[in-house]
N, C-alpha and C positions, 0 to 999 in steps of 0.2 A: 606360562607368562600371563601376568594378570592384565586387565585392561588399562590400570593406571601406568604400568610400564611400557606396555606395546602400544598404547593409545588406541587400540581397536576397539572402540566402545561399542557396546551391544546395545541396540535400541529395540524397544518393543512399542507397537502402535496400539493406542486405544481410540477405537473408531476408524475402520478400514474402508471408509467411502471413498468419494472422488478424491479428496485431498491426502487423506491417508495412504492410499495406494499410490498416490502420484509421488510420495516421498521415496518409494522405491527407485523412481527414476533419479531424484535429486541426490540420493545416496550412493548410487550406482558408480563403481570404480573409484571411490575415495577409500584410501587404506586405513583411514583413521576412524570409520565408523562402519558398523554394518546393521541393517535392520534384520532381524531375526525372529521376531515373534509378533501376534496380533491378538486383540480381543475387540469384539463387536457384540452387541445386543442382538444383531440379525444374524440368522444361520446363514441365508445366502453370503452374506460379507464374511463369515467365518469359513465357509467352504472356498470362497474366491481367495482368501489367504492361505488356505491349504494349497490351492492350485499354483500359487506363486511360491510353494516351497517353505512357508512360515511355519513355525511352531505355534499352533492355536491354543490358546488359555480358554478354560472352561468358566472364568470369572475374574473380575477386575482384581480381587483380592489375590487370587492365584498367581496372577502376573506380577502384584507388586511384592510377592513373597519370593519371587524367584531372585535370588542374589547373584546370578549371573548377568542380570540385567542393570545397565549402567544409566540409560537415559529412556525416559518415557515420553512419547511424542502424542500429545493430546490433539486428536482431529476430530472431534465429536460435534454436535450442534454446539452453539455458542454459550448456551445457559448453562450447560454442566462443565465447562472449562475450569472454573475455578474450585469446584469440589475435586474433581479429579486431580488437578495439579498439585492442590495442597497435600491430599494423600499420597500421592506419588513422592513428594518431597519429603513428608514424614517418614516415608518408608525408605528412605536414604537414596533416592533417585533424583537425577537431574531431570530437568522437564524443558522439552521444546514444545510450545504451545503454538496452535494455529492462531490466527487472526481472526476477528478480534478478540484479543486475549480474554476478555470477559465483558459484561454488559454495563459496568459502571466504574468509575475511578474509586469508589468505596471499595469494591469488589477487587478492584485491582491492588488496592493497598493491602487487603488482606493476604493476597497472593505475595507481594513483595514482603510482608512481614514474615510469611513462612520461608520464603528463601533465606532471609537474613537469621531467622531462628535456626534452621536446619544447615546453613552453610551450603546448601546445594543451589547450582546455576538454574535460573528461570529465564528463558530467552524466547521472544515472540518471533515467529516466522515471517517477518516482514519481508517477504520475498521480492516486491516490486521496487525495492530499492536498487535492483539489478536490472531494471527495465532499460532497455538500450535506448528508447526514445528519451525516457528521463534523464539519464546519464548525457546524452547529446545536447539536451536543451540546458542543463546545469552546466555543462562546458561553455555554452555561449553565454549564459548568465555570468559566471565566474570570469571569464576572459574579456569581460566587457566589450564584446562584438559589437553591440548595439549602443555603445555609450551608456548613460544612465537608464536604466529599466525603471520604467513607471507603472507598469501593468503587466500581470500574466493571466493567461488564460489555459484553465487544463480541463480537458473534458473527455467523459468516456461514453460513448452511445451505442446504442442497441436497439432493436425493434421487436423483442420476443418475450417482454414482460419479465417478472420474477421467476426464476426457476420455481417448478411445481413441486417442492419438497418443502422441509422446514423452514426455508428462508422466507416463506410466506406468511410466517406466524409470528406473533409479537413476543408471545412468552419465551420462543426459542432464540430471540435475538435477530429475528429476520428484518429486512428492509434494506435498502441501499446505502444509507449513511453507515450503517456498521459493516456491510459487505464490501462495497467498492470505496466509499468515503474513507475509510480507514486507510486505504493504499495511497489515494492521491492527495489526502491531507498529509500524510507522512512525507510525502514527495515534497510538498509546499514547504513543509517546515524544515526540511532538509536543506532545499534550495535556498531560501531566504532566511539568512542568520540574523533575523530581529523579532523583537517582541511584537506579538500580535495583539493590536488594541482595542479593535471593533470587530464584531462578527454580525452579519445580517443574513438570514437564511430563508428560503421557502422551499417546502416539501411539497411533491406531487403525489397524488393519487388517481392515476389514470386507470389502472387495471387491478389495483389492490387497495380496498379501504381500510384494510388493517394493519398495514405496515406501508412506510413509503417506499414507492417504485422508482422514486427519483429524486434530485434535489438540486437546488443552486444556492450556493454560500458565497459570500464576498468577504475577505479577510482585509482588514487594513491595517498593515504594519506600521510601526513607530515612525518609520520615515515619511509615511504617506502613501507608499507604495501598496498597489491594491492587487489582490490574487483572487481570481474568480476560478471556483471548482465547480464542476456541473457533471451530475450523473443522470442519464435518462435511458429508459427502457423501451419507450414508444417514439423513438426516433427513426424514421425510415429514409431520412437523408442525415448522414452525421456531419457534424461540423468538426473543424479540424481538431486533432488531439491536443496539439498544443499551439499557442498564438502568443508571442512576447513582442511588447512595445517598447523601445528605447527612445532616447532623444535625438538619435541619430540612425535609427533604422528599425527593421521588423524582421522577426524570424517566425517561421511557422514548419510544424511536422504534421502532414495530412493524417497520417495513420502509424500504427505500430509497424515498424520495420522500415520505415521510409526515412530517407534522408531529411535533413533540415534545409528549408529554403531560406536565404538570408539576403536581404537588400538594405543596403545603407546609401547614405548620401555621400558625394564626393564632389570635389572641386568647388567652383564657385556656385553662389545661388543663381536659380533661374530667372532670367528675365524674358521678355516677348512670349509670355506663356499663351499658349494656344488654347482658347476655351471649348469646353464641351458644350455642343449646341443639343438642346432636346426640344420637344414639340413645344413645352412649357417656358422655355427660356435658356440662358447660356449661364454657366459657372466656370470661373476661373480657379475658385478655391479648390473644387474637385477634380480639376484636370489633372490627367496623368503627368508624370515628371518625364522630362526628356531624357533619353538613354545616356547622354553625355554628363548628366548630373547624377546618376546613380552607379552602384556598382552591385550587381547580384551574383552570388555563389552558393555553393552548396557545402554544407558540413556534412561529411559522411556519416552514417549512423554508427554509433559507438560499438564496440564489442565488450561483452561482460561475461563471467562466469559463474552462474547461480550456484555452483558447487562450492564456492568461496564460503557459503553459509556454513554448511556442515565443517568444513575445514577448520572454520573459525570457531565453533561450537567446541570440536575437539582440542584446540590449541588452548581455548581458554580453560577448559577444565584441566588441562595438563599444566596450567600455570605458564604456558607459553606466549600467551596474546591476551589483548581486551577484547571483550565482546564487542561486536560490530553494533547490534540493535541493543541499545541501552534501555533500562526500564524508566528513568526519568523521560525519554524521548517518547515511550509508549505511553506513560502517563499524561504527557502533555497533548497526545493526540487523543487520548479518551476523553480529556476536559473540554478540547476542542469540539468533539462530536457532541458533547452534553450542551454546550453552548449554542451548536447549531439547533439541537432540539429545542432549547429555550428560546433562542430567537424566532423559531418557526411558530412555537406556540404562541408567543407573544406578540408577533407580527410587528417586533420592533428591533432596532439595533440594540445589541448587548455589549457591555465592556468585557474584556477578556484579560490579558495579563496587564 
């Protein structure tokens, strides 16, 4: 029985590093796909693939000439994604590409052109659309739990700098905008269904002068809503993963895997406010609300199934579904990252859509 009729699509990995090998877990237990082979330029990774029971190819050309392979997973350093993906599609293979899909919107357009020319699926593994903290905050946003949302903050903080591999090198597509920005910017655009009108960004170089080891970018949507995204690798005290402000309340998620804390106004407006008194004076403006004027509750962390990604890839190839991660969405994020680099270089706000 062929893969097209059984839909047990056979996958070969190019680049059996951290993410390449992680896909064994992602595809595990899914009847529609099976990872069967691998090629890596490093012999230790070839041996690691053998230990996992994969067929190891001696070259990329040997892998691409194997007619039993339906899908090529590209999990190499970012700078060679385009070349490998185009070769794979021209060899008659569908392509799953790790993120960022490539280094520029022009390169991505070449990849999209190759997909259209060959009729082969090109899909990017934007796995953090399945992050449960993101899904939880999107639920709060979509269901208007806070009233009209006017500001959202999304942060990822660590304190170990950039991983000590190719991610530290500009020529390989290193840096935190391309590494983590591609995720949280994608989440921002998936959450807020509006055009982004303005972008202002600052890059940091605390531990690395060659590539950005962190950044802050403020997106202004056409409604005036602001979305702050921030990645830091020298933060020894992390700020909340999510912070959302509406005209009737606030929501926050401290960290991955945590429930959302929501506080909203209720009842009549406060009177007889008890001021906060400090050594320097008093303030009623910043005094805490009385408990009878607010309602605080928890939104449980959502549940998701990352294995939906490969099920969707298989169903799309079979003509049974529409791909979840669409190439125009990927292109929009790529152009937004380019706008962030432009803003940081010019030290000014840049127009976007």
